[in-house]
C-alpha positions as CSV (number, residue, x, y, z in Angstrom):
1,M,18.5,64.4,58.9
2,L,18.0,68.0,60.2
3,V,15.7,68.3,63.1
4,E,14.0,71.2,64.7
5,T,13.6,71.9,68.5
6,D,10.0,70.5,68.4
7,V,11.3,67.1,67.4
8,L,13.9,67.3,70.1
9,V,11.3,68.2,72.7
10,A,8.9,65.5,71.5
11,A,11.7,62.9,71.9
12,I,12.3,64.0,75.5
13,D,8.7,64.3,76.7
14,P,6.8,60.9,76.9
15,K,3.5,62.8,77.2
16,D,4.0,64.5,73.8
17,P,1.7,63.0,71.2
18,N,4.7,62.6,68.8
19,Y,7.0,61.0,71.4
20,H,7.2,57.6,69.8
21,I,7.7,59.0,66.3
22,A,10.5,61.3,67.5
23,K,12.2,58.5,69.4
24,K,12.2,56.4,66.2
25,V,13.8,59.3,64.3
26,F,16.5,59.6,66.9
27,T,17.3,55.9,67.0
28,R,17.2,55.2,63.2
29,C,18.7,58.3,61.7
30,K,21.9,60.3,61.9
31,I,20.6,63.5,63.5
32,F,21.8,67.1,63.1
33,L,20.2,70.1,64.7
34,S,19.1,72.6,62.2
35,P,20.6,76.1,62.3
36,Y,17.3,77.4,63.6
37,A,17.3,74.9,66.4
38,L,20.8,75.9,67.4
39,I,19.7,79.6,67.5
40,E,16.7,78.7,69.6
41,L,18.8,76.6,72.0
42,G,21.4,79.3,72.2
43,S,18.9,82.0,73.1
44,F,18.4,81.0,76.7
45,D,21.0,83.5,78.0
């Protein structure tokens, strides 16, 4: 399953409204970051 950065952030932040859904995705699916997520994560230079 391809995921975007918003799903990654939701899985990290317990205060996020989608936290429990995102955690289920990460525990039940084989996860790959989407190309867009990799670009966003690499743009912190």
